[in-house]
C-alpha positions as CSV (number, residue, x, y, z in Angstrom):
1,X,100.2,81.8,126.9
2,X,102.5,84.6,125.3
3,X,101.8,85.7,122.4
4,X,103.2,88.7,119.8
5,X,100.4,91.1,117.5
6,X,101.4,92.3,114.4
7,X,99.6,93.4,111.4
8,X,100.2,96.2,108.4
9,X,103.8,95.9,108.2
10,X,103.5,97.5,104.5
11,X,107.5,96.2,103.6
12,X,108.0,98.3,101.1
13,X,105.9,101.4,101.3
14,X,107.1,104.6,100.0
15,X,105.2,108.2,101.4
16,X,105.2,111.5,99.6
17,X,108.0,109.8,97.5
18,X,110.5,108.7,100.3
19,X,111.1,104.7,100.5
20,X,110.8,103.9,104.6
21,X,112.5,100.6,103.2
22,X,115.3,102.6,101.4
23,X,115.6,105.6,104.3
24,X,116.0,103.0,106.8
25,X,113.2,103.0,108.5
26,X,111.9,99.4,108.1
27,X,114.7,97.9,108.3
28,X,115.7,100.0,111.6
29,X,112.3,99.0,113.2
30,X,113.1,95.4,112.1
31,X,116.2,95.6,114.1
32,X,114.2,97.1,117.0
33,X,111.1,94.5,116.9
34,X,114.0,91.4,117.0
35,X,115.8,92.9,120.6
36,X,112.2,93.2,121.8
37,X,111.0,89.3,121.0
38,X,114.8,88.5,122.6
39,X,113.9,90.2,125.7
40,X,110.2,89.2,126.2
41,X,110.3,85.3,125.1
42,X,107.0,85.3,123.2
43,X,105.2,81.8,122.8
44,X,104.1,82.8,119.1
45,X,104.0,86.1,117.0
46,X,100.8,86.2,114.7
47,X,101.1,88.5,111.7
48,X,97.9,89.5,110.5
49,X,98.2,90.6,107.1
50,X,99.8,93.2,104.3
51,X,102.8,92.3,104.7
52,X,104.0,94.4,101.7
53,X,102.4,97.6,100.8
54,X,102.3,95.9,96.8
55,X,101.0,92.8,96.0
56,X,104.2,92.8,93.4
57,X,106.8,93.9,96.1
58,X,110.1,94.7,95.5
59,X,113.0,92.2,95.6
60,X,114.6,95.0,98.6
61,X,110.8,94.2,100.5
62,X,110.8,90.7,99.6
63,X,114.4,90.6,101.5
64,X,113.5,92.4,104.6
65,X,110.4,89.8,105.1
66,X,113.1,86.7,104.3
67,X,115.9,88.3,107.3
68,X,113.2,88.9,109.6
69,X,111.4,85.5,109.5
70,X,114.7,84.1,109.2
71,X,115.8,85.3,112.6
72,X,112.3,84.6,114.5
73,X,112.8,81.0,113.1
74,X,116.4,80.3,114.3
75,X,114.9,81.4,118.1
76,X,112.6,78.7,117.5
77,X,109.4,81.0,117.8
78,X,106.3,80.0,115.8
79,X,105.0,82.3,113.4
80,X,101.3,82.3,112.0
81,X,100.9,84.6,108.8
82,X,98.0,85.6,106.7
83,X,97.8,87.7,103.5
84,X,96.1,91.1,103.8
85,X,94.1,93.3,101.1
86,X,97.1,94.5,99.8
87,X,99.4,91.2,99.8
88,X,99.1,88.6,96.8
89,X,98.4,85.3,98.4
90,X,99.9,83.1,96.2
91,X,103.1,84.6,96.3
92,X,103.1,85.1,100.0
93,X,102.5,81.5,100.5
94,X,105.3,79.9,97.8
95,X,106.7,77.2,99.4
96,X,104.3,77.7,102.7
97,X,104.2,73.5,103.2
98,X,107.7,73.5,103.4
99,X,108.4,76.8,105.3
100,X,105.6,74.6,108.1
101,X,108.1,72.1,109.0
102,X,110.3,75.4,110.2
103,X,107.2,76.7,112.1
104,X,106.3,79.5,109.6
105,X,102.7,79.0,109.1
106,X,101.3,81.2,106.5
107,X,97.6,81.6,105.1
108,X,97.7,83.5,101.7
109,X,94.9,82.0,100.0
110,X,91.4,81.3,101.2
111,X,90.5,77.8,101.6
112,X,87.2,76.2,102.8
113,X,88.6,74.7,105.5
114,X,91.1,77.1,107.3
115,X,94.8,76.7,108.2
116,X,95.3,75.9,111.7
117,X,97.9,75.3,114.6
118,X,97.3,74.3,117.7
119,X,100.1,75.4,120.8
120,X,99.9,74.4,124.4
121,X,100.8,75.3,127.7
122,X,100.1,74.4,131.3
123,X,96.5,75.4,130.7
124,X,96.1,73.1,127.8
125,X,95.8,73.8,123.8
126,X,95.4,76.4,122.2
127,X,94.4,76.6,118.7
128,X,95.2,79.6,116.2
129,X,93.0,80.2,113.0
130,X,94.2,81.3,109.9
131,X,92.0,83.4,107.9
132,X,93.2,85.4,105.2
133,X,91.4,88.3,103.6
134,X,88.0,87.8,102.8
135,X,86.0,89.6,100.0
136,X,82.7,88.4,98.9
137,X,83.1,86.5,95.0
138,X,86.3,85.2,96.6
139,X,84.2,83.2,99.5
140,X,81.4,82.3,97.4
141,X,83.9,81.1,94.8
142,X,86.1,79.2,97.7
143,X,82.4,77.9,99.2
144,X,80.3,77.2,96.1
145,X,77.6,79.8,97.6
146,X,76.1,82.1,95.5
147,X,74.2,83.6,97.7
148,X,77.6,85.7,99.4
149,X,77.1,89.3,98.2
150,X,78.9,90.9,101.5
151,X,81.4,90.5,103.4
152,X,79.4,89.9,106.7
153,X,78.2,87.5,105.4
154,X,81.3,85.8,103.8
155,X,82.7,85.7,107.2
156,X,79.9,84.0,109.0
157,X,79.8,81.3,106.6
158,X,83.5,80.3,106.2
159,X,83.9,80.3,109.8
160,X,80.6,77.9,110.1
161,X,82.5,75.7,107.5
162,X,85.4,74.4,110.5
163,X,85.4,72.1,113.4
164,X,86.3,74.4,116.2
165,X,85.6,73.0,119.3
166,X,84.9,76.2,121.3
167,X,84.9,74.6,124.9
168,X,89.1,74.8,124.1
169,X,91.1,78.3,123.9
170,X,90.7,79.6,120.2
171,X,92.5,82.4,118.5
172,X,91.4,83.6,114.8
173,X,93.9,86.1,113.0
174,X,92.3,88.1,110.5
175,X,91.9,91.1,108.5
176,X,89.3,92.7,107.8
177,X,87.5,95.6,108.5
178,X,85.4,94.7,111.6
179,X,82.5,97.0,113.3
180,X,80.6,97.3,116.4
181,X,76.7,96.9,115.8
182,X,77.6,99.4,112.6
183,X,79.9,101.8,114.0
184,X,83.4,102.3,112.8
185,X,86.4,104.7,114.3
186,X,87.3,108.0,112.2
187,X,89.2,106.8,109.3
188,X,91.7,109.1,107.2
189,X,95.1,109.2,105.8
190,X,96.3,105.9,104.1
191,X,92.9,104.3,105.4
192,X,90.3,106.9,103.5
193,X,89.6,103.6,100.9
194,X,88.9,101.6,104.2
195,X,85.8,103.5,105.9
196,X,81.9,102.2,104.6
197,X,83.4,99.6,102.7
198,X,83.6,95.8,103.8
199,X,81.8,95.6,107.3
200,X,82.6,92.8,109.0
201,X,80.3,92.7,113.0
202,X,82.2,91.7,115.7
203,X,79.6,89.5,116.8
204,X,80.7,87.4,113.5
205,X,83.8,86.3,116.0
206,X,82.2,85.5,119.3
207,X,83.5,82.6,120.7
208,X,86.6,83.1,119.9
209,X,89.1,83.2,123.0
210,X,91.2,86.5,121.2
211,X,90.9,87.8,117.8
212,X,94.1,89.0,116.2
213,X,93.0,91.8,114.1
214,X,94.7,93.4,111.0
215,X,93.8,96.4,108.0
216,X,92.6,99.4,110.3
217,X,96.6,101.3,111.2
218,X,95.3,102.1,114.9
219,X,95.6,100.0,117.4
220,X,92.0,99.5,119.3
221,X,89.4,97.2,120.9
222,X,86.2,97.1,118.4
223,X,83.4,95.8,120.6
224,X,85.5,93.8,123.0
225,X,88.2,93.5,124.8
226,X,89.7,90.9,122.8
227,X,89.1,91.9,119.1
228,X,91.8,93.6,118.5
229,X,93.3,95.7,116.3
230,X,97.4,95.6,116.6
231,X,97.9,99.0,114.2
232,X,100.4,99.2,112.0
233,X,104.3,99.3,113.5
234,X,105.0,102.8,111.9
235,X,103.2,106.1,111.0
236,X,101.6,105.7,106.7
237,X,100.4,109.2,106.6
238,X,100.0,112.6,108.7
239,X,97.0,111.8,110.0
240,X,97.9,108.7,111.5
241,X,100.4,110.3,113.7
242,X,97.4,111.4,116.6
243,X,98.3,107.5,117.6
244,X,101.6,108.6,120.3
245,X,103.2,105.2,120.3
246,X,103.1,102.3,117.9
247,X,104.2,98.7,118.7
248,X,103.3,95.1,118.4
249,X,100.8,93.7,121.2
250,X,101.9,91.6,123.8
251,X,98.7,89.4,124.5
252,X,98.5,86.9,127.8
253,X,96.2,84.5,127.1
254,X,95.3,82.5,130.3
255,X,92.8,79.7,131.0
256,X,89.7,79.4,129.1
257,X,87.2,82.1,130.1
258,X,89.8,84.4,131.5
259,X,89.9,87.8,129.8
260,X,93.3,88.2,128.2
261,X,96.3,90.4,129.3
262,X,97.2,93.3,126.4
263,X,99.7,95.7,126.2
264,X,101.3,97.5,123.5
265,X,105.3,97.5,123.3
266,X,106.1,100.9,122.0
267,X,109.3,101.0,119.4
268,X,110.3,104.2,118.5
269,X,110.4,105.2,114.9
270,X,113.7,105.9,113.3
271,X,112.1,109.6,111.8
272,X,109.5,110.7,113.9
273,X,106.6,112.3,111.8
274,X,105.1,115.5,113.0
275,X,102.7,117.8,111.6
276,X,103.0,121.2,112.2
277,X,99.9,123.4,111.9
278,X,99.7,127.5,112.5
279,X,100.4,131.1,111.6
280,X,103.4,131.7,109.6
281,X,104.9,133.9,112.2
282,X,104.0,131.4,114.9
283,X,105.7,128.5,113.6
284,X,108.6,130.2,112.5
285,X,109.4,131.5,115.7
286,X,108.9,128.2,117.4
287,X,110.9,126.3,114.9
288,X,114.2,128.1,115.3
289,X,114.0,127.3,119.0
290,X,113.1,123.8,118.5
291,X,116.2,121.6,118.2
292,X,114.0,118.1,117.1
293,X,116.7,116.3,114.5
294,X,115.6,113.3,112.0
295,X,111.8,114.1,111.3
296,X,109.6,113.9,108.5
297,X,107.5,116.9,108.5
298,X,104.3,118.6,107.4
299,X,103.6,122.2,107.8
300,X,100.4,123.6,107.3
301,X,100.0,127.4,107.4
302,X,97.1,128.5,108.0
303,X,97.3,132.7,107.8
304,X,98.3,133.1,104.4
305,X,99.8,131.9,101.3
306,X,103.3,130.0,100.2
307,X,106.0,132.4,99.1
308,X,109.1,130.8,97.4
309,X,110.9,132.8,100.2
310,X,108.3,130.8,103.2
311,X,109.9,127.8,101.2
312,X,112.9,128.3,101.0
313,X,112.8,128.8,104.6
314,X,111.3,125.4,105.8
315,X,113.3,123.5,103.6
316,X,116.7,125.7,104.4
317,X,115.9,124.8,108.3
318,X,114.6,121.5,108.0
319,X,118.0,120.4,105.7
320,X,119.9,121.5,108.1
321,X,118.3,119.3,110.9
322,X,119.0,115.8,109.1
323,X,115.1,116.1,108.2
324,X,112.6,115.9,105.0
325,X,110.3,118.1,104.9
326,X,107.5,116.0,102.9
327,X,104.9,118.5,102.6
328,X,104.2,122.2,102.8
329,X,100.9,123.6,102.1
330,X,98.1,126.4,102.9
331,X,94.9,126.5,104.1
332,X,94.7,130.3,103.4
333,X,90.6,130.7,102.8
334,X,91.4,132.7,99.6
335,X,93.3,130.0,98.1
336,X,92.3,127.4,99.7
337,X,94.6,124.5,100.4
338,X,97.9,124.7,97.8
339,X,100.8,122.4,98.2
340,X,104.3,124.1,97.5
341,X,105.7,120.5,97.8
342,X,105.6,118.4,94.6
343,X,104.7,114.9,96.0
344,X,107.0,112.7,94.1
345,X,106.2,109.6,92.8
346,X,102.7,109.9,94.9
347,X,100.4,108.7,92.2
348,X,102.9,105.1,92.1
349,X,102.3,104.7,96.1
350,X,98.2,104.6,95.5
351,X,96.2,101.5,95.1
352,X,93.9,101.7,91.9
353,X,91.1,101.9,94.5
354,X,92.9,105.2,95.5
355,X,93.3,106.2,92.0
356,X,90.0,106.1,90.8
357,X,88.6,107.8,93.8
358,X,91.1,110.8,93.0
359,X,89.8,110.7,89.1
360,X,86.1,110.2,89.8
361,X,86.7,113.2,92.4
362,X,88.3,115.4,89.8
363,X,85.5,114.8,87.0
364,X,83.0,115.2,89.8
365,X,83.5,118.6,91.4
366,X,85.1,117.2,94.4
367,X,82.4,114.8,95.0
368,X,83.5,111.4,96.4
369,X,82.1,107.9,95.5
370,X,79.3,106.9,96.8
371,X,79.8,103.6,99.2
372,X,78.5,101.2,96.5
373,X,80.8,102.7,94.0
374,X,83.5,102.3,96.2
375,X,82.2,98.9,97.2
376,X,82.2,98.0,93.5
377,X,86.1,99.5,93.0
378,X,87.1,97.5,95.6
379,X,86.3,94.3,94.1
380,X,87.6,94.9,91.2
381,X,90.7,96.0,93.2
382,X,91.0,92.8,94.8
383,X,90.4,90.6,92.0
384,X,93.1,92.2,90.2
385,X,95.4,91.8,93.4
386,X,94.8,87.9,93.7
387,X,95.0,87.0,90.4
388,X,98.4,88.3,89.0
389,X,99.5,86.5,85.8
390,X,102.7,84.0,87.0
391,X,105.1,86.4,85.2
392,X,104.1,89.2,87.6
393,X,102.0,91.3,84.9
394,X,98.8,92.9,86.6
395,X,96.7,92.4,83.2
396,X,93.2,91.9,84.2
397,X,92.2,88.5,82.8
398,X,88.7,87.4,81.3
399,X,88.0,85.7,84.2
400,X,88.0,89.1,86.4
401,X,85.8,91.0,83.6
402,X,83.4,88.2,83.7
403,X,83.3,88.0,87.5
404,X,83.1,92.0,87.6
405,X,80.3,92.0,84.8
406,X,78.2,89.5,86.9
407,X,79.0,91.1,90.7
408,X,77.6,94.2,89.2
409,X,74.1,92.7,88.0
410,X,74.1,91.2,91.4
411,X,73.9,94.2,92.9
412,X,71.5,95.9,90.7
413,X,69.0,93.3,90.9
414,X,69.6,93.9,94.8
415,X,68.3,97.2,94.7
């Protein structure tokens, strides 16, 4: 069986005040993706969470997803999609039973029995299990088990409740921070709040023939070849440019027991992101000879402070190439890191957790929150995202406050 594995679309994402939706990046990517699907003719499409960048997406973000899914459904492609931690499960799964009749299967809200879909090929059935983002408090409530206090236990107990025949082929679609024996990949940029929080060991997924993961924006296997992150289709931060090629994974699943064949299907971005780092004169001379156009750029000076003349030079140079200078930074030691390009709308782009971490560091001389504090804060943020009122307001409900208090007391008891 041949299927495509996608994750972390983040429709509606903005970077340094530049909307990837309004500037055409995400719609261009969708067009290129649909063309790829037509060429590859897969048997199914898996979307492993964080479809939107916010739990209350804009109308344009919803319209883009609607257009993409409609085109795929019209082609007769089965689609299996879950909610990630950025999504509102309730909003994402609206009309789910009706859409399932059109081969669009969405699991947005966690339930004791995971939604699952069985497809068949020449080697027999393959069952796809859809597990939306799991966090401990929700799992404890769903399973009526107050002993669940961490992510690994939550995932293991939830999977143990399922009636899975591991003598047949099974694929899990999940959105979690998966580690290999406690070891994480290097995080950075838009993933800075993920590291150290919510770990689930890859052994929790033993028995599955393939695990289609979302949550981390890099594409790599974790623990074993068949437990795999797809990565985000577009860079969401300049630190994510370290991965040269981005695109969906084409997974070819053979007979039971055979290793899946996995290849990255690279889709070039409309506006490549590039970081330029070095001494002022070196950067100036190289960029004057560079003919690249239509880029998103970050310039880091290492040998001097940023002057109005330097800032004006870069702005003029890149504007003439239809590029956008998103950030101009000096790391010159006497001054520390100083930015000359204001991050318009940057605060609005950040999650609750990221805003708290910034505030905490500002008040504590640059010290970051501890892993325990991040875990608690992530819990609060997730409660708000998953319990949004029907009228769209994000005010916390009293039950969320009570749940947070209960969780805090339990953590103190465990210490």
